[in-house]
Backbone as CSV, one residue per row, in Angstrom:
resi,resn,N_x,N_y,N_z,CA_x,CA_y,CA_z,C_x,C_y,C_z
1,MET,112.828,32.730,63.335,112.303,32.405,62.015,111.347,31.221,62.089
2,TRP,111.786,30.111,62.725,110.933,28.925,62.817,109.679,29.216,63.630
3,LYS,109.854,30.073,64.643,108.705,30.426,65.480,107.657,31.174,64.650
4,ARG,108.104,32.081,63.774,107.194,32.830,62.916,106.490,31.892,61.933
5,ILE,107.213,30.930,61.374,106.612,29.963,60.441,105.576,29.119,61.175
6,ALA,105.901,28.685,62.387,104.968,27.869,63.165,103.705,28.652,63.483
7,LEU,103.848,29.920,63.862,102.681,30.749,64.149,101.851,30.996,62.902
8,SER,102.515,31.211,61.775,101.794,31.401,60.515,101.032,30.147,60.130
9,THR,101.658,28.996,60.307,101.006,27.721,60.003,99.814,27.509,60.922
10,LEU,99.982,27.822,62.194,98.893,27.683,63.146,97.731,28.610,62.787
11,ALA,98.034,29.836,62.431,96.995,30.794,62.040,96.263,30.327,60.788
12,LEU,97.007,29.820,59.801,96.394,29.310,58.578,95.513,28.107,58.881
13,SER,95.967,27.219,59.757,95.171,26.056,60.136,93.872,26.478,60.802
14,ALA,93.939,27.489,61.655,92.737,27.984,62.327,91.761,28.574,61.321
15,LEU,92.285,29.293,60.331,91.443,29.893,59.303,90.744,28.804,58.489
16,VAL,91.463,27.787,58.091,90.879,26.684,57.317,89.841,25.957,58.156
17,ALA,90.149,25.716,59.425,89.206,25.021,60.303,87.931,25.832,60.474
18,ALA,88.052,27.138,60.536,86.881,28.001,60.707,85.962,27.938,59.502
19,GLN,86.478,27.536,58.345,85.661,27.484,57.150,85.226,26.069,56.798
20,THR,85.359,25.146,57.727,84.934,23.782,57.509,83.535,23.612,58.090
21,ILE,82.659,23.044,57.314,81.295,22.811,57.774,81.215,21.399,58.332
22,LYS,80.795,21.307,59.564,80.632,20.007,60.214,79.207,19.531,59.980
23,LYS,79.060,18.367,59.387,77.735,17.814,59.146,77.295,17.044,60.381
24,VAL,76.078,17.320,60.812,75.516,16.659,61.986,74.155,16.086,61.612
25,PRO,73.681,15.097,62.374,72.366,14.531,62.066,71.272,15.583,62.180
26,VAL,70.253,15.454,61.351,69.134,16.393,61.374,68.341,16.194,62.667
27,THR,67.946,17.290,63.277,67.199,17.282,64.531,65.708,17.340,64.240
28,GLN,64.938,16.586,65.001,63.483,16.580,64.847,62.910,17.906,65.340
29,THR,62.066,18.534,64.551,61.333,19.736,64.946,59.871,19.520,64.597
30,SER,59.035,20.400,65.071,57.613,20.298,64.760,57.381,20.691,63.300
31,PRO,56.637,19.882,62.547,56.371,20.212,61.147,55.431,21.402,60.976
32,VAL,54.786,21.836,62.044,53.868,22.966,61.941,54.537,24.298,62.274
33,ASP,55.758,24.272,62.779,56.437,25.485,63.222,57.531,25.893,62.243
34,GLY,57.150,26.716,61.265,58.089,27.157,60.240,59.290,27.895,60.807
35,LYS,59.069,28.724,61.813,60.179,29.475,62.414,61.166,28.540,63.104
36,ALA,60.677,27.579,63.844,61.569,26.629,64.525,62.375,25.826,63.507
37,MET,61.728,25.417,62.421,62.457,24.687,61.377,63.508,25.579,60.755
38,TYR,63.154,26.825,60.455,64.120,27.760,59.867,65.328,27.914,60.794
39,ASN,65.057,28.171,62.081,66.154,28.365,63.031,67.041,27.133,63.138
40,GLU,66.454,25.959,63.056,67.218,24.714,63.189,67.952,24.341,61.911
41,TYR,67.323,24.511,60.751,67.865,23.995,59.503,68.500,25.049,58.593
42,CYS,68.049,26.274,58.658,68.457,27.279,57.662,69.365,28.376,58.198
43,ALA,69.160,28.757,59.458,69.855,29.918,60.013,71.365,29.752,60.047
44,VAL,71.846,28.533,60.097,73.300,28.336,60.146,73.974,28.927,58.909
45,CYS,73.316,28.922,57.780,73.865,29.532,56.560,73.237,30.898,56.283
46,HIS,71.909,30.970,56.358,71.197,32.187,55.964,71.106,33.226,57.087
47,GLY,71.456,32.847,58.313,71.363,33.768,59.441,69.954,33.822,59.993
48,LEU,69.838,34.175,61.261,68.519,34.264,61.884,67.629,35.282,61.186
49,ASP,68.238,36.320,60.627,67.467,37.360,59.946,67.257,37.071,58.459
50,GLY,67.857,35.991,57.947,67.664,35.602,56.549,68.554,36.314,55.554
51,ARG,69.484,37.115,56.014,70.299,37.935,55.114,71.548,37.244,54.568
52,GLY,71.694,35.960,54.848,72.844,35.228,54.298,74.100,35.368,55.129
53,ASN,73.934,35.697,56.399,75.067,35.973,57.264,75.227,34.975,58.403
54,GLY,74.793,33.743,58.195,74.911,32.734,59.238,76.355,32.324,59.464
55,PRO,76.634,31.639,60.556,78.010,31.273,60.889,78.682,30.360,59.864
56,ALA,77.930,29.583,59.114,78.523,28.706,58.102,78.670,29.384,56.747
57,ALA,78.123,30.573,56.588,78.146,31.274,55.295,79.550,31.443,54.715
58,PRO,80.559,31.790,55.513,81.893,31.966,54.935,82.484,30.687,54.322
59,ALA,81.990,29.536,54.724,82.518,28.272,54.195,81.881,27.870,52.868
60,MET,80.854,28.600,52.443,80.181,28.255,51.193,81.024,28.697,50.000
61,LYS,80.818,28.026,48.876,81.580,28.323,47.660,81.228,29.682,47.064
62,LYS,79.981,30.094,47.218,79.502,31.391,46.729,78.698,32.041,47.849
63,PRO,78.451,33.346,47.761,77.665,34.001,48.816,76.308,33.329,49.003
64,VAL,75.904,33.228,50.255,74.616,32.629,50.596,73.505,33.608,50.212
65,THR,72.432,33.092,49.679,71.308,33.922,49.250,70.720,34.713,50.404
66,ASP,70.474,35.977,50.157,69.767,36.834,51.101,68.285,36.547,50.903
67,LEU,67.707,35.794,51.816,66.314,35.373,51.684,65.327,36.519,51.863
68,THR,65.784,37.639,52.401,64.882,38.772,52.611,64.573,39.513,51.317
69,LYS,65.332,39.218,50.268,65.163,39.935,48.996,64.570,39.082,47.885
70,LEU,64.036,37.920,48.227,63.499,37.034,47.185,62.347,37.691,46.428
71,ALA,61.412,38.287,47.146,60.277,38.942,46.479,60.752,40.166,45.702
72,MET,61.606,40.972,46.307,62.114,42.179,45.646,62.823,41.821,44.331
73,ASN,63.559,40.719,44.343,64.276,40.288,43.140,63.378,39.558,42.143
74,ASN,62.111,39.408,42.479,61.150,38.725,41.617,59.950,39.648,41.342
75,LYS,60.259,40.915,41.035,59.240,41.919,40.696,58.173,42.081,41.774
76,GLY,58.597,41.943,43.042,57.677,42.139,44.158,56.842,40.935,44.532
77,ASN,57.003,39.831,43.808,56.223,38.625,44.091,57.109,37.567,44.731
78,PHE,56.666,37.035,45.871,57.423,35.978,46.530,57.385,34.718,45.667
79,PRO,58.554,34.176,45.299,58.607,32.994,44.415,58.387,31.690,45.189
80,GLU,57.174,31.513,45.640,56.829,30.386,46.506,57.233,29.032,45.931
81,GLY,56.915,28.803,44.675,57.257,27.524,44.047,58.749,27.292,43.995
82,ARG,59.499,28.305,43.643,60.960,28.177,43.556,61.564,27.903,44.934
83,VAL,61.027,28.571,45.957,61.527,28.353,47.317,61.216,26.929,47.764
84,SER,59.990,26.477,47.538,59.618,25.103,47.910,60.499,24.082,47.204
85,HIS,60.738,24.291,45.919,61.574,23.361,45.161,63.018,23.386,45.661
86,SER,63.491,24.548,46.089,64.847,24.644,46.636,64.949,23.867,47.940
87,ILE,63.948,24.005,48.790,63.933,23.277,50.060,63.895,21.778,49.804
88,GLU,63.069,21.366,48.864,62.927,19.944,48.558,64.173,19.362,47.910
89,GLY,65.007,20.232,47.309,66.217,19.755,46.655,66.049,19.551,45.170
90,ASP,64.971,20.108,44.608,64.716,19.964,43.177,65.466,20.986,42.336
91,VAL,66.139,21.937,42.998,66.857,22.999,42.296,68.328,22.888,42.660
92,ASN,69.201,22.878,41.666,70.633,22.811,41.924,71.151,24.202,42.264
93,LEU,71.579,24.379,43.515,72.097,25.660,43.958,73.619,25.633,43.868
94,ILE,74.159,26.363,42.923,75.584,26.372,42.648,76.400,26.727,43.885
95,SER,75.873,27.607,44.736,76.636,28.043,45.911,76.978,26.890,46.834
96,HIS,76.207,25.832,46.783,76.483,24.694,47.641,77.391,23.675,46.958
97,GLY,77.675,23.869,45.700,78.580,22.974,45.000,77.919,21.682,44.552
98,SER,76.833,21.315,45.176,76.117,20.092,44.837,74.743,20.183,45.482
99,LEU,74.022,19.096,45.437,72.720,19.074,46.084,72.815,18.537,47.512
100,ASP,74.018,18.553,48.132,74.123,18.134,49.524,73.240,18.990,50.420
101,MET,73.088,20.235,50.057,72.240,21.147,50.788,71.633,22.106,49.785
102,PRO,70.388,22.382,49.812,69.418,22.009,50.822,68.467,20.905,50.359
103,VAL,68.850,19.701,50.417,67.943,18.603,50.105,67.189,18.258,51.385
104,TRP,66.464,19.251,51.852,65.732,19.047,53.084,64.598,18.064,52.900
105,GLY,64.072,17.961,51.700,63.010,16.979,51.451,63.464,15.583,51.844
106,ASN,64.662,15.179,51.419,65.194,13.853,51.775,65.477,13.750,53.264
107,LEU,66.014,14.818,53.856,66.294,14.799,55.290,65.000,14.759,56.089
108,PHE,63.980,15.484,55.639,62.689,15.443,56.319,62.098,14.034,56.253
109,LYS,62.282,13.359,55.123,61.779,11.985,54.987,62.470,11.050,55.964
110,SER,63.715,11.364,56.341,64.483,10.479,57.221,64.078,10.609,58.687
111,LEU,63.313,11.645,59.030,62.902,11.824,60.421,61.875,10.772,60.805
112,SER,61.937,10.319,62.044,61.021,9.266,62.479,59.576,9.728,62.374
113,GLY,58.723,8.822,61.923,57.304,9.117,61.799,56.927,9.966,60.604
114,SER,57.888,10.247,59.717,57.585,11.108,58.568,56.832,10.350,57.493
115,THR,55.770,10.976,57.036,55.011,10.478,55.897,55.137,11.535,54.806
116,GLU,54.683,11.229,53.616,54.714,12.225,52.542,53.945,13.471,52.945
117,ALA,52.824,13.298,53.649,52.014,14.439,54.074,52.773,15.314,55.080
118,ILE,53.496,14.695,55.993,54.258,15.462,56.985,55.437,16.162,56.320
119,VAL,56.101,15.490,55.394,57.203,16.120,54.667,56.674,17.329,53.901
120,ARG,55.554,17.185,53.246,54.952,18.300,52.496,54.590,19.446,53.445
121,MET,54.039,19.100,54.623,53.686,20.113,55.613,54.928,20.889,56.042
122,ARG,56.029,20.197,56.235,57.280,20.860,56.611,57.715,21.849,55.524
123,VAL,57.697,21.399,54.284,58.134,22.255,53.176,57.232,23.484,53.066
124,VAL,55.921,23.284,53.145,54.972,24.389,53.041,55.174,25.380,54.183
125,ASN,55.289,24.882,55.412,55.416,25.780,56.560,56.769,26.486,56.589
126,LEU,57.801,25.823,56.150,59.106,26.471,56.067,59.088,27.547,54.981
127,THR,58.476,27.254,53.864,58.333,28.243,52.781,57.541,29.446,53.269
128,GLU,56.468,29.211,53.979,55.650,30.305,54.514,56.456,31.167,55.479
129,TYR,57.313,30.550,56.282,58.135,31.344,57.195,59.130,32.206,56.419
130,VAL,59.764,31.632,55.401,60.697,32.406,54.590,59.971,33.600,53.975
131,LYS,58.728,33.405,53.625,57.928,34.518,53.058,57.809,35.670,54.054
132,THR,57.761,35.361,55.356,57.627,36.427,56.359,58.916,37.241,56.504
133,LEU,60.013,36.740,56.009,61.308,37.430,56.130,61.509,38.511,55.061
134,GLN,60.572,38.616,54.119,60.756,39.533,53.004,60.816,40.992,53.437
135,THR,61.736,41.737,52.823,61.858,43.163,53.066,60.598,43.847,52.582
136,LYS,60.081,44.717,53.376,58.838,45.424,53.009,59.146,46.601,52.132
């Protein structure tokens, strides 16, 4: 009996640990490479393919947005402004519970050598990469 309880507790602990998101310092990437930024900053939640299936997705409060359907869900038009504002942290995304993510604008500002122009370049190039993920 005690052995079964211990195994159940261990299994439950493993399940909870698997759904914990570990916060790590932001890594410097090239501001001109939208794909590299996406892979470094976004894929952990949205998945490499943008479908919302990244390894951290199960730990989110709500399903992660499928980035491949943004244009389809917006009458065929890619919502560039909305995506840029989401990256910058100007939009409250309920799935994250707060603005802890994706306030990439603030994190981009924290990178060494970042100026407003470089932060803007990052947001624009990351937005452009997300645009390439759209379902045809």
